LOLO-687241 format. One record per atom (N, C-alpha, C, CB): residue number from 0; z, y, x. Coordinates in pm, whole numbers, always signed. Glycine has a CB too. Example, Ala and Ser with C-alpha at 12.3 -4.5 7.8 and 13.67 -1.06 7.14 Angstrom:
REC,0,+780,-569,+1319;
REC,0,+780,-450,+1230;
REC,0,+780,-330,+1320;
REC,0,+905,-447,+1131;
REC,1,+708,-225,+1285;
REC,1,+714,-106,+1367;
REC,1,+787,+3,+1290;
REC,1,+572,-60,+1408;
end
This chain:
REC,0,-703,+3388,+16;
REC,0,-607,+3279,+89;
REC,0,-680,+3147,+91;
REC,0,-459,+3257,+8;
REC,1,-687,+3072,+193;
REC,1,-763,+2950,+199;
REC,1,-694,+2843,+130;
REC,1,-789,+2909,+338;
REC,2,-761,+2735,+68;
REC,2,-694,+2627,+5;
REC,2,-576,+2566,+80;
REC,2,-790,+2526,-21;
REC,3,-473,+2541,+6;
REC,3,-355,+2473,+64;
REC,3,-369,+2345,+111;
REC,3,-255,+2467,-23;
REC,4,-480,+2270,+38;
REC,4,-484,+2127,+61;
REC,4,-612,+2094,+118;
REC,4,-461,+2047,-63;
REC,5,-618,+2055,+253;
REC,5,-733,+2020,+324;
REC,5,-768,+1876,+297;
REC,5,-715,+2046,+469;
REC,6,-892,+1842,+322;
REC,6,-935,+1700,+308;
REC,6,-840,+1611,+357;
REC,6,-1057,+1671,+374;
REC,7,-793,+1640,+496;
REC,7,-710,+1545,+539;
REC,7,-581,+1527,+466;
REC,7,-687,+1568,+667;
REC,8,-547,+1642,+398;
REC,8,-405,+1626,+323;
REC,8,-434,+1529,+187;
REC,8,-337,+1794,+272;
REC,9,-530,+1557,+135;
REC,9,-596,+1472,+31;
REC,9,-587,+1329,+62;
REC,9,-739,+1507,+14;
REC,10,-651,+1302,+169;
REC,10,-685,+1165,+228;
REC,10,-561,+1109,+260;
REC,10,-778,+1167,+354;
REC,11,-445,+1179,+316;
REC,11,-338,+1107,+333;
REC,11,-261,+1060,+225;
REC,11,-269,+1168,+405;
REC,12,-272,+1138,+107;
REC,12,-201,+1091,-26;
REC,12,-63,+1054,-15;
REC,12,-266,+972,-84;
REC,13,+3,+1101,+97;
REC,13,+155,+1095,+86;
REC,13,+244,+994,+95;
REC,13,+186,+1133,-13;
REC,14,+352,+992,+137;
REC,14,+463,+895,+150;
REC,14,+580,+918,+51;
REC,14,+518,+900,+293;
REC,15,+616,+812,-30;
REC,15,+719,+825,-126;
REC,15,+857,+834,-74;
REC,15,+712,+718,-214;
REC,16,+922,+920,-127;
REC,16,+1078,+932,-92;
REC,16,+1142,+840,-184;
REC,16,+1144,+1085,-110;
REC,17,+1270,+794,-168;
REC,17,+1330,+706,-243;
REC,17,+1384,+734,-386;
REC,17,+1419,+668,-171;
REC,18,+1397,+881,-404;
REC,18,+1463,+925,-527;
REC,18,+1377,+874,-657;
REC,18,+1476,+1089,-525;
REC,19,+1436,+835,-741;
REC,19,+1390,+804,-877;
REC,19,+1463,+810,-995;
REC,19,+1349,+693,-880;
REC,20,+1390,+854,-1112;
REC,20,+1484,+883,-1247;
REC,20,+1405,+823,-1339;
REC,20,+1518,+1044,-1293;
REC,21,+1481,+740,-1450;
REC,21,+1407,+687,-1560;
REC,21,+1387,+779,-1655;
REC,21,+1465,+580,-1617;
REC,22,+1280,+760,-1730;
REC,22,+1249,+837,-1849;
REC,22,+1333,+793,-1967;
REC,22,+1104,+827,-1883;
REC,23,+1356,+899,-2044;
REC,23,+1449,+884,-2150;
REC,23,+1384,+859,-2301;
REC,23,+1536,+1011,-2148;
REC,24,+1376,+739,-2358;
REC,24,+1333,+709,-2477;
REC,24,+1184,+765,-2473;
REC,24,+1426,+765,-2586;
REC,25,+1151,+829,-2600;
REC,25,+1012,+886,-2617;
REC,25,+1004,+1029,-2575;
REC,25,+966,+875,-2763;
REC,26,+1092,+1084,-2487;
REC,26,+1082,+1219,-2450;
REC,26,+980,+1216,-2336;
REC,26,+1221,+1283,-2412;
REC,27,+916,+1334,-2326;
REC,27,+820,+1355,-2214;
REC,27,+879,+1334,-2068;
REC,27,+765,+1500,-2225;
REC,28,+794,+1301,-1988;
REC,28,+848,+1295,-1831;
REC,28,+806,+1410,-1775;
REC,28,+796,+1174,-1738;
REC,29,+906,+1499,-1717;
REC,29,+860,+1619,-1646;
REC,29,+851,+1612,-1489;
REC,29,+952,+1728,-1683;
REC,30,+744,+1643,-1425;
REC,30,+733,+1638,-1281;
REC,30,+688,+1778,-1245;
REC,30,+632,+1523,-1228;
REC,31,+782,+1856,-1164;
REC,31,+734,+2006,-1096;
REC,31,+653,+2069,-1209;
REC,31,+627,+1993,-942;
REC,32,+719,+2078,-1338;
REC,32,+676,+2150,-1457;
REC,32,+578,+2089,-1544;
REC,32,+627,+2270,-1421;
REC,33,+507,+1985,-1496;
REC,33,+418,+1921,-1551;
REC,33,+463,+1811,-1658;
REC,33,+349,+1875,-1451;
REC,34,+433,+1825,-1771;
REC,34,+493,+1732,-1868;
REC,34,+387,+1620,-1911;
REC,34,+545,+1815,-1996;
REC,35,+437,+1510,-1902;
REC,35,+349,+1369,-1934;
REC,35,+414,+1303,-2050;
REC,35,+346,+1253,-1803;
REC,36,+327,+1305,-2168;
REC,36,+362,+1228,-2276;
REC,36,+414,+1084,-2263;
REC,36,+257,+1227,-2350;
REC,37,+486,+1048,-2332;
REC,37,+516,+891,-2333;
REC,37,+415,+791,-2371;
REC,37,+622,+864,-2424;
REC,38,+325,+857,-2457;
REC,38,+193,+778,-2510;
REC,38,+90,+859,-2513;
REC,38,+199,+719,-2648;
REC,39,-29,+778,-2487;
REC,39,-181,+840,-2488;
REC,39,-241,+726,-2574;
REC,39,-267,+860,-2320;
REC,40,-372,+768,-2622;
REC,40,-457,+717,-2703;
REC,40,-596,+721,-2635;
REC,40,-448,+786,-2830;
REC,41,-665,+610,-2616;
REC,41,-798,+613,-2532;
REC,41,-867,+478,-2588;
REC,41,-771,+610,-2349;
REC,42,-989,+505,-2653;
REC,42,-1091,+402,-2698;
REC,42,-1025,+318,-2785;
REC,42,-1155,+320,-2585;
REC,43,-927,+357,-2871;
REC,43,-867,+248,-2955;
REC,43,-750,+179,-2894;
REC,43,-968,+144,-2984;
REC,44,-715,+195,-2770;
REC,44,-603,+155,-2707;
REC,44,-493,+241,-2717;
REC,44,-629,+133,-2584;
REC,45,-375,+199,-2735;
REC,45,-231,+273,-2735;
REC,45,-178,+239,-2581;
REC,45,-112,+202,-2870;
REC,46,-167,+360,-2528;
REC,46,-128,+357,-2373;
REC,46,+9,+396,-2348;
REC,46,-217,+452,-2287;
REC,47,+91,+320,-2296;
REC,47,+221,+367,-2251;
REC,47,+263,+402,-2119;
REC,47,+300,+286,-2281;
REC,48,+333,+501,-2096;
REC,48,+347,+574,-1977;
REC,48,+439,+453,-1893;
REC,48,+425,+736,-2005;
REC,49,+385,+437,-1763;
REC,49,+462,+341,-1679;
REC,49,+532,+406,-1576;
REC,49,+380,+239,-1619;
REC,50,+483,+534,-1522;
REC,50,+539,+592,-1411;
REC,50,+487,+711,-1379;
REC,50,+533,+516,-1309;
REC,51,+577,+800,-1306;
REC,51,+507,+940,-1269;
REC,51,+555,+988,-1122;
REC,51,+550,+1063,-1386;
REC,52,+485,+1072,-1051;
REC,52,+524,+1113,-947;
REC,52,+491,+1251,-896;
REC,52,+492,+1031,-877;
REC,53,+546,+1296,-804;
REC,53,+512,+1453,-733;
REC,53,+459,+1430,-594;
REC,53,+658,+1562,-715;
REC,54,+345,+1479,-571;
REC,54,+276,+1462,-430;
REC,54,+288,+1604,-360;
REC,54,+106,+1414,-445;
REC,55,+327,+1592,-223;
REC,55,+345,+1707,-154;
REC,55,+268,+1703,-25;
REC,55,+485,+1730,-134;
REC,56,+219,+1820,+31;
REC,56,+168,+1817,+175;
REC,56,+285,+1871,+246;
REC,56,+29,+1907,+204;
REC,57,+311,+1791,+357;
REC,57,+427,+1818,+431;
REC,57,+556,+1806,+353;
REC,57,+417,+1949,+488;
REC,58,+651,+1892,+373;
REC,58,+791,+1896,+287;
REC,58,+781,+2001,+180;
REC,58,+925,+1935,+382;
REC,59,+678,+2104,+181;
REC,59,+699,+2218,+97;
REC,59,+595,+2246,-2;
REC,59,+716,+2330,+176;
REC,60,+478,+2196,+26;
REC,60,+369,+2223,-56;
REC,60,+356,+2118,-172;
REC,60,+245,+2227,+28;
REC,61,+357,+2154,-290;
REC,61,+346,+2059,-409;
REC,61,+210,+2046,-452;
REC,61,+429,+2102,-527;
REC,62,+139,+1931,-438;
REC,62,-4,+1928,-449;
REC,62,-41,+1889,-600;
REC,62,-67,+1824,-342;
REC,63,+16,+1782,-635;
REC,63,-13,+1748,-776;
REC,63,+99,+1675,-848;
REC,63,-136,+1664,-782;
REC,64,+111,+1655,-945;
REC,64,+200,+1552,-1036;
REC,64,+104,+1456,-1085;
REC,64,+282,+1622,-1169;
REC,65,+134,+1319,-1083;
REC,65,+44,+1228,-1147;
REC,65,+125,+1114,-1247;
REC,65,-40,+1155,-1028;
REC,66,+65,+1072,-1330;
REC,66,+134,+968,-1416;
REC,66,+32,+859,-1450;
REC,66,+194,+1032,-1550;
REC,67,+82,+737,-1478;
REC,67,+0,+618,-1493;
REC,67,+32,+565,-1645;
REC,67,+36,+504,-1371;
REC,68,-57,+522,-1716;
REC,68,-40,+468,-1835;
REC,68,-107,+341,-1856;
REC,68,-74,+554,-1926;
REC,69,-60,+225,-1933;
REC,69,-117,+111,-1942;
REC,69,-134,+73,-2100;
REC,69,-38,+15,-1859;
REC,70,-226,-13,-2126;
REC,70,-238,-51,-2270;
REC,70,-104,-139,-2315;
REC,70,-382,-141,-2291;
REC,71,-50,-73,-2427;
REC,71,+84,-135,-2468;
REC,71,+82,-278,-2524;
REC,71,+147,-49,-2573;
REC,72,-65,-315,-2553;
REC,72,-90,-447,-2588;
REC,72,-88,-554,-2482;
REC,72,-209,-450,-2648;
REC,73,-82,-503,-2367;
REC,73,-103,-582,-2236;
REC,73,+7,-550,-2157;
REC,73,-236,-550,-2158;
REC,74,+139,-552,-2190;
REC,74,+271,-521,-2097;
REC,74,+268,-601,-1978;
REC,74,+413,-555,-2169;
REC,75,+298,-541,-1846;
REC,75,+298,-615,-1732;
REC,75,+196,-660,-1670;
REC,75,+356,-701,-1746;
REC,76,+66,-624,-1729;
REC,76,-64,-651,-1678;
REC,76,-77,-604,-1535;
REC,76,-167,-587,-1764;
REC,77,-147,-683,-1436;
REC,77,-148,-647,-1299;
REC,77,-249,-516,-1293;
REC,77,-198,-779,-1204;
REC,78,-239,-466,-1174;
REC,78,-343,-333,-1154;
REC,78,-498,-390,-1160;
REC,78,-317,-248,-985;
REC,79,-509,-526,-1125;
REC,79,-659,-556,-1124;
REC,79,-698,-615,-1261;
REC,79,-698,-660,-1005;
REC,80,-611,-613,-1366;
REC,80,-649,-685,-1482;
REC,80,-756,-570,-1574;
REC,80,-495,-735,-1568;
REC,81,-839,-645,-1637;
REC,81,-935,-580,-1711;
REC,81,-874,-522,-1838;
REC,81,-1046,-673,-1740;
REC,82,-787,-428,-1849;
REC,82,-731,-375,-1953;
REC,82,-724,-220,-1955;
REC,82,-608,-433,-1962;
REC,83,-706,-147,-2058;
REC,83,-697,-1,-2057;
REC,83,-605,+40,-1975;
REC,83,-673,+56,-2176;
REC,84,-618,+153,-1914;
REC,84,-531,+210,-1829;
REC,84,-568,+372,-1816;
REC,84,-536,+131,-1694;
REC,85,-490,+448,-1770;
REC,85,-527,+604,-1750;
REC,85,-417,+655,-1638;
REC,85,-511,+702,-1909;
REC,86,-497,+724,-1563;
REC,86,-430,+805,-1443;
REC,86,-462,+935,-1478;
REC,86,-482,+772,-1289;
REC,87,-340,+1024,-1508;
REC,87,-337,+1191,-1529;
REC,87,-281,+1233,-1412;
REC,87,-247,+1253,-1658;
REC,88,-368,+1359,-1384;
REC,88,-317,+1427,-1241;
REC,88,-321,+1568,-1295;
REC,88,-424,+1402,-1087;
REC,89,-197,+1645,-1294;
REC,89,-181,+1783,-1295;
REC,89,-170,+1846,-1170;
REC,89,-76,+1816,-1366;
REC,90,-277,+1931,-1160;
REC,90,-309,+2008,-1010;
REC,90,-201,+2128,-1011;
REC,90,-491,+2082,-996;
REC,91,-152,+2143,-891;
REC,91,-63,+2256,-869;
REC,91,-106,+2347,-752;
REC,91,+76,+2204,-845;
REC,92,-232,+2309,-713;
REC,92,-283,+2408,-594;
REC,92,-435,+2433,-616;
REC,92,-259,+2338,-434;
REC,93,-492,+2495,-549;
REC,93,-654,+2529,-546;
REC,93,-714,+2405,-482;
REC,93,-698,+2674,-449;
REC,94,-803,+2340,-524;
REC,94,-872,+2239,-457;
REC,94,-1023,+2238,-492;
REC,94,-810,+2110,-489;
REC,95,-1122,+2247,-391;
REC,95,-1262,+2254,-433;
REC,95,-1318,+2119,-462;
REC,95,-1345,+2320,-328;
REC,96,-1428,+2128,-522;
REC,96,-1510,+2012,-562;
REC,96,-1532,+1923,-418;
REC,96,-1663,+2069,-634;
REC,97,-1589,+1994,-316;
REC,97,-1640,+1936,-216;
REC,97,-1500,+1852,-142;
REC,97,-1721,+2052,-128;
REC,98,-1381,+1922,-134;
REC,98,-1272,+1862,-81;
REC,98,-1228,+1718,-152;
REC,98,-1164,+1965,-88;
REC,99,-1259,+1728,-292;
REC,99,-1230,+1613,-379;
REC,99,-1329,+1498,-357;
REC,99,-1234,+1657,-527;
REC,100,-1455,+1536,-316;
REC,100,-1566,+1432,-299;
REC,100,-1532,+1378,-165;
REC,100,-1721,+1492,-306;
REC,101,-1510,+1445,-61;
REC,101,-1482,+1391,+79;
REC,101,-1357,+1314,+78;
REC,101,-1471,+1504,+187;
REC,102,-1250,+1356,+19;
REC,102,-1134,+1270,+5;
REC,102,-1156,+1141,-65;
REC,102,-1030,+1339,-63;
REC,103,-1241,+1139,-185;
REC,103,-1267,+1014,-247;
REC,103,-1337,+926,-153;
REC,103,-1344,+1030,-372;
REC,104,-1420,+959,-84;
REC,104,-1500,+871,-1;
REC,104,-1404,+805,+116;
REC,104,-1626,+956,+63;
REC,105,-1327,+888,+169;
REC,105,-1228,+851,+249;
REC,105,-1114,+744,+224;
REC,105,-1179,+956,+270;
REC,106,-1072,+788,+93;
REC,106,-976,+678,+39;
REC,106,-1034,+564,-10;
REC,106,-895,+722,-66;
REC,107,-1154,+549,-59;
REC,107,-1213,+442,-100;
REC,107,-1250,+345,+36;
REC,107,-1334,+489,-187;
REC,108,-1283,+419,+132;
REC,108,-1314,+327,+261;
REC,108,-1193,+279,+312;
REC,108,-1390,+400,+382;
REC,109,-1096,+357,+301;
REC,109,-968,+310,+364;
REC,109,-908,+179,+263;
REC,109,-853,+452,+373;
REC,110,-924,+208,+147;
REC,110,-860,+95,+62;
REC,110,-941,-34,+61;
REC,110,-843,+142,-89;
REC,111,-1095,-8,+76;
REC,111,-1172,-134,+52;
REC,111,-1252,-172,+172;
REC,111,-1266,-121,-70;
REC,112,-1280,-75,+255;
REC,112,-1382,-106,+387;
REC,112,-1516,-40,+345;
REC,112,-1412,-288,+420;
REC,113,-1611,-34,+448;
REC,113,-1740,+32,+427;
REC,113,-1824,-43,+327;
REC,113,-1816,+46,+558;
REC,114,-1799,-180,+311;
REC,114,-1911,-270,+234;
REC,114,-1876,-252,+74;
REC,114,-1903,-452,+283;
REC,115,-1770,-225,+36;
REC,115,-1741,-199,-93;
REC,115,-1789,-63,-144;
REC,115,-1605,-214,-110;
REC,116,-1777,+46,-33;
REC,116,-1810,+161,-62;
REC,116,-1964,+167,-71;
REC,116,-1752,+247,+28;
REC,117,-2036,+97,+14;
REC,117,-2180,+100,-19;
REC,117,-2231,+22,-138;
REC,117,-2252,+54,+93;
REC,118,-2138,-96,-182;
REC,118,-2188,-177,-287;
REC,118,-2164,-65,-416;
REC,118,-2099,-336,-299;
REC,119,-2055,+24,-429;
REC,119,-2031,+102,-527;
REC,119,-2101,+243,-533;
REC,119,-1902,+111,-527;
REC,120,-2182,+258,-417;
REC,120,-2232,+391,-386;
REC,120,-2296,+489,-482;
REC,120,-2318,+375,-294;
REC,121,-2388,+404,-553;
REC,121,-2446,+489,-665;
REC,121,-2357,+524,-783;
REC,121,-2563,+420,-721;
REC,122,-2269,+449,-830;
REC,122,-2181,+475,-923;
REC,122,-2083,+585,-877;
REC,122,-2119,+353,-960;
REC,123,-2034,+553,-755;
REC,123,-1935,+646,-708;
REC,123,-1999,+798,-687;
REC,123,-1874,+587,-569;
REC,124,-2127,+815,-641;
REC,124,-2183,+930,-635;
REC,124,-2205,+1007,-761;
REC,124,-2291,+913,-575;
REC,125,-2207,+927,-876;
REC,125,-2233,+993,-1000;
REC,125,-2091,+1050,-1023;
REC,125,-2292,+893,-1122;
REC,126,-1985,+994,-998;
REC,126,-1850,+1033,-1019;
REC,126,-1819,+1175,-946;
REC,126,-1755,+916,-965;
REC,127,-1868,+1158,-812;
REC,127,-1832,+1263,-743;
REC,127,-1913,+1382,-762;
REC,127,-1828,+1230,-618;
REC,128,-2034,+1363,-807;
REC,128,-2122,+1484,-857;
REC,128,-2058,+1553,-983;
REC,128,-2276,+1431,-898;
REC,129,-1981,+1484,-1057;
REC,129,-1923,+1558,-1181;
REC,129,-1795,+1634,-1142;
REC,129,-1889,+1454,-1303;
REC,130,-1750,+1624,-1017;
REC,130,-1618,+1697,-968;
REC,130,-1635,+1843,-995;
REC,130,-1587,+1676,-807;
REC,131,-1528,+1920,-1021;
REC,131,-1534,+2074,-1024;
REC,131,-1405,+2100,-954;
REC,131,-1543,+2149,-1181;
REC,132,-1414,+2232,-891;
REC,132,-1290,+2278,-826;
REC,132,-1184,+2302,-927;
REC,132,-1313,+2404,-746;
REC,133,-1061,+2275,-887;
REC,133,-925,+2271,-952;
REC,133,-847,+2394,-917;
REC,133,-843,+2145,-908;
REC,134,-767,+2435,-1019;
REC,134,-671,+2545,-998;
REC,134,-542,+2498,-1061;
REC,134,-720,+2683,-1063;
REC,135,-416,+2553,-1009;
REC,135,-306,+2523,-1082;
REC,135,-313,+2535,-1218;
REC,135,-209,+2589,-1045;
REC,136,-263,+2421,-1285;
REC,136,-269,+2405,-1434;
REC,136,-362,+2334,-1472;
REC,136,-280,+2514,-1503;
REC,137,-470,+2295,-1398;
REC,137,-580,+2226,-1445;
REC,137,-540,+2079,-1450;
REC,137,-702,+2251,-1359;
REC,138,-588,+1989,-1538;
REC,138,-542,+1848,-1547;
REC,138,-659,+1744,-1556;
REC,138,-449,+1833,-1672;
REC,139,-677,+1673,-1450;
REC,139,-781,+1575,-1438;
REC,139,-735,+1438,-1492;
REC,139,-825,+1564,-1293;
REC,140,-808,+1355,-1553;
REC,140,-760,+1230,-1611;
REC,140,-866,+1117,-1583;
REC,140,-734,+1247,-1767;
REC,141,-833,+1006,-1527;
REC,141,-933,+896,-1525;
REC,141,-889,+785,-1637;
REC,141,-940,+829,-1370;
REC,142,-964,+756,-1718;
REC,142,-916,+664,-1818;
REC,142,-1029,+561,-1834;
REC,142,-879,+739,-1956;
REC,143,-983,+430,-1800;
REC,143,-1068,+309,-1832;
REC,143,-1043,+242,-1943;
REC,143,-1065,+215,-1739;
REC,144,-1148,+192,-2011;
REC,144,-1155,+131,-2146;
REC,144,-1254,+8,-2106;
REC,144,-1216,+243,-2275;
REC,145,-1205,-112,-2133;
REC,145,-1284,-234,-2132;
REC,145,-1410,-215,-2197;
REC,145,-1215,-346,-2195;
REC,146,-1532,-247,-2165;
REC,146,-1657,-234,-2232;
REC,146,-1718,-97,-2216;
REC,146,-1640,-265,-2373;
REC,147,-1636,+24,-2201;
REC,147,-1678,+147,-2200;
REC,147,-1697,+201,-2048;
REC,147,-1582,+225,-2281;
REC,148,-1613,+164,-1953;
REC,148,-1613,+215,-1831;
REC,148,-1507,+309,-1805;
REC,148,-1730,+269,-1806;
REC,149,-1510,+385,-1697;
REC,149,-1414,+471,-1650;
REC,149,-1456,+616,-1686;
REC,149,-1394,+451,-1501;
REC,150,-1388,+682,-1736;
REC,150,-1404,+838,-1779;
REC,150,-1342,+937,-1705;
REC,150,-1355,+865,-1909;
REC,151,-1411,+1024,-1655;
REC,151,-1343,+1130,-1585;
REC,151,-1345,+1271,-1683;
REC,151,-1421,+1153,-1436;
REC,152,-1223,+1321,-1704;
REC,152,-1212,+1431,-1799;
REC,152,-1141,+1527,-1721;
REC,152,-1141,+1398,-1933;
REC,153,-1175,+1678,-1748;
REC,153,-1085,+1785,-1698;
REC,153,-1037,+1865,-1818;
REC,153,-1159,+1880,-1592;
REC,154,-918,+1878,-1845;
REC,154,-862,+1948,-1950;
REC,154,-904,+1903,-2078;
REC,154,-887,+2080,-1938;
REC,155,-935,+1785,-2080;
REC,155,-967,+1707,-2221;
REC,155,-1110,+1713,-2233;
REC,155,-897,+1774,-2360;
REC,156,-1177,+1753,-2148;
REC,156,-1324,+1768,-2165;
REC,156,-1384,+1658,-2071;
REC,156,-1377,+1921,-2126;
REC,157,-1473,+1578,-2141;
REC,157,-1549,+1472,-2047;
REC,157,-1648,+1514,-1951;
REC,157,-1622,+1377,-2126;
REC,158,-1636,+1483,-1837;
REC,158,-1736,+1510,-1726;
REC,158,-1808,+1400,-1707;
REC,158,-1679,+1549,-1598;
REC,159,-1776,+1278,-1684;
REC,159,-1863,+1181,-1638;
REC,159,-1797,+1041,-1695;
REC,159,-1878,+1190,-1473;
REC,160,-1873,+937,-1707;
REC,160,-1825,+804,-1750;
REC,160,-1911,+712,-1654;
REC,160,-1849,+772,-1920;
REC,161,-1840,+607,-1594;
REC,161,-1896,+516,-1508;
REC,161,-1867,+366,-1531;
REC,161,-1855,+553,-1383;
REC,162,-1980,+291,-1561;
REC,162,-1967,+158,-1609;
REC,162,-1918,+69,-1508;
REC,162,-2091,+109,-1660;
REC,163,-1844,-55,-1569;
REC,163,-1803,-151,-1480;
REC,163,-1679,-168,-1458;
REC,163,-1850,-137,-1376;
REC,164,-1611,-298,-1494;
REC,164,-1466,-326,-1460;
REC,164,-1458,-322,-1306;
REC,164,-1413,-472,-1519;
REC,165,-1570,-373,-1239;
REC,165,-1527,-369,-1081;
REC,165,-1506,-237,-1041;
REC,165,-1636,-429,-979;
REC,166,-1597,-133,-1092;
REC,166,-1577,+3,-1038;
REC,166,-1445,+47,-1068;
REC,166,-1675,+101,-1092;
REC,167,-1372,+46,-1179;
REC,167,-1258,+72,-1225;
REC,167,-1150,+9,-1145;
REC,167,-1255,+38,-1354;
REC,168,-1155,-130,-1115;
REC,168,-1069,-198,-1019;
REC,168,-1054,-144,-887;
REC,168,-1111,-323,-1003;
REC,169,-1168,-105,-842;
REC,169,-1177,-60,-690;
REC,169,-1115,+99,-691;
REC,169,-1356,-66,-628;
REC,170,-1154,+166,-797;
REC,170,-1118,+290,-784;
REC,170,-955,+321,-819;
REC,170,-1214,+364,-870;
REC,171,-919,+267,-904;
REC,171,-777,+267,-943;
REC,171,-681,+207,-841;
REC,171,-761,+194,-1069;
REC,172,-742,+118,-771;
REC,172,-661,+45,-647;
REC,172,-620,+132,-550;
REC,172,-741,-61,-570;
REC,173,-684,+237,-540;
REC,173,-656,+335,-432;
REC,173,-499,+381,-450;
REC,173,-763,+467,-443;
REC,174,-461,+394,-593;
REC,174,-335,+405,-605;
REC,174,-239,+302,-641;
REC,174,-324,+488,-674;
REC,175,-311,+180,-703;
REC,175,-244,+77,-779;
REC,175,-236,-56,-702;
REC,175,-316,+57,-911;
REC,176,-331,-76,-627;
REC,176,-377,-200,-576;
REC,176,-291,-254,-472;
REC,176,-508,-188,-528;
REC,177,-344,-354,-418;
REC,177,-257,-442,-295;
REC,177,-260,-384,-172;
REC,177,-310,-587,-265;
REC,178,-366,-283,-155;
REC,178,-356,-219,-33;
REC,178,-367,-46,-60;
REC,178,-478,-282,+64;
REC,179,-254,-18,-133;
REC,179,-248,+129,-164;
REC,179,-239,+217,-59;
REC,179,-144,+160,-243;
REC,180,-265,+360,-81;
REC,180,-227,+453,+28;
REC,180,-91,+448,+57;
REC,180,-260,+589,+0;
REC,181,+8,+430,-36;
REC,181,+130,+402,+3;
REC,181,+207,+316,-104;
REC,181,+195,+526,+34;
REC,182,+289,+210,-48;
REC,182,+356,+116,-140;
REC,182,+456,+188,-243;
REC,182,+436,+9,-54;
REC,183,+530,+289,-189;
REC,183,+634,+348,-257;
REC,183,+571,+418,-386;
REC,183,+711,+447,-161;
REC,184,+480,+493,-358;
REC,184,+394,+558,-459;
REC,184,+340,+468,-566;
REC,184,+280,+622,-393;
REC,185,+274,+351,-516;
REC,185,+224,+247,-615;
REC,185,+348,+198,-698;
REC,185,+150,+118,-536;
REC,186,+439,+167,-628;
REC,186,+558,+127,-717;
REC,186,+618,+236,-819;
REC,186,+673,+86,-624;
REC,187,+610,+362,-786;
REC,187,+665,+457,-880;
REC,187,+555,+470,-999;
REC,187,+696,+601,-804;
REC,188,+421,+460,-970;
REC,188,+315,+480,-1076;
REC,188,+323,+349,-1168;
REC,188,+159,+501,-1006;
REC,189,+357,+232,-1111;
REC,189,+372,+110,-1193;
REC,189,+492,+92,-1265;
REC,189,+358,-1,-1115;
REC,190,+590,+185,-1235;
REC,190,+714,+170,-1300;
REC,190,+801,+49,-1235;
REC,190,+687,+147,-1452;
REC,191,+792,+20,-1118;
REC,191,+857,-94,-1045;
REC,191,+1010,-66,-1081;
REC,191,+822,-97,-873;
REC,192,+1084,-164,-1120;
REC,192,+1218,-155,-1127;
REC,192,+1266,-141,-1281;
REC,192,+1261,-39,-1038;
REC,193,+1156,-141,-1369;
REC,193,+1183,-126,-1524;
REC,193,+1186,+26,-1585;
REC,193,+1329,-194,-1556;
REC,194,+1113,+18,-1676;
REC,194,+1091,+167,-1745;
REC,194,+1023,+243,-1656;
REC,194,+1223,+248,-1783;
REC,195,+975,+369,-1712;
REC,195,+908,+473,-1647;
REC,195,+988,+531,-1536;
REC,195,+872,+574,-1742;
REC,196,+935,+557,-1417;
REC,196,+999,+595,-1294;
REC,196,+935,+723,-1256;
REC,196,+987,+488,-1182;
REC,197,+1001,+821,-1180;
REC,197,+964,+939,-1125;
REC,197,+982,+923,-974;
REC,197,+1041,+1052,-1184;
REC,198,+897,+950,-881;
REC,198,+908,+936,-750;
REC,198,+860,+1070,-683;
REC,198,+833,+815,-708;
REC,199,+913,+1120,-606;
REC,199,+876,+1242,-529;
REC,199,+833,+1193,-381;
REC,199,+1006,+1350,-525;
REC,200,+711,+1258,-342;
REC,200,+644,+1193,-242;
REC,200,+599,+1316,-137;
REC,200,+518,+1104,-307;
REC,201,+581,+1273,-11;
REC,201,+529,+1365,+85;
REC,201,+422,+1311,+182;
REC,201,+640,+1418,+162;
REC,202,+337,+1392,+243;
REC,202,+243,+1340,+326;
REC,202,+286,+1301,+449;
REC,202,+150,+1420,+341;
REC,203,+223,+1222,+546;
REC,203,+255,+1193,+675;
REC,203,+268,+1333,+761;
REC,203,+147,+1094,+730;
REC,204,+210,+1435,+703;
REC,204,+237,+1552,+778;
REC,204,+185,+1560,+922;
REC,204,+375,+1569,+779;
end
């Protein structure tokens, strides 16, 4: 059976629906069966869950669940701040490494334009080269630590690390920046409205 997620589907990265729910205390947040812990540790930083969401292709295909964590020592830090953060993505469908690589280029160019894409080209190529195909249950994580760079891991195993606060700022801004793929999704991952929030999203279809 062919992959349920085309490059176009990933590149769309979905529109947020209005429903939200607050996390309860220190209980994990669950999205489409994927549990996200309220806290994570990375490079000596203690990261607090800010928000989580479910991404769909069309109305029916659940693509992945995602959660955003921020350094608890820098509460309220804006997305462009040079602080530790983490984006965790729990895959719900089959996606090839080639699809991920093509989607990354399209999303980066959409968010920043071809000039930034060219400026980050060598480092972005290193990250793309580390991609592997995903199957349901796999979990990717992008973790940025100041002074160490952005680490890509799969199911807890490090695949690549890319240096530079500028790279992290550009890459995370696909979801969190001033020109995100979708404003509702950004707000959900940032926990807009107070506390960790959960938003369900769909593609433009």
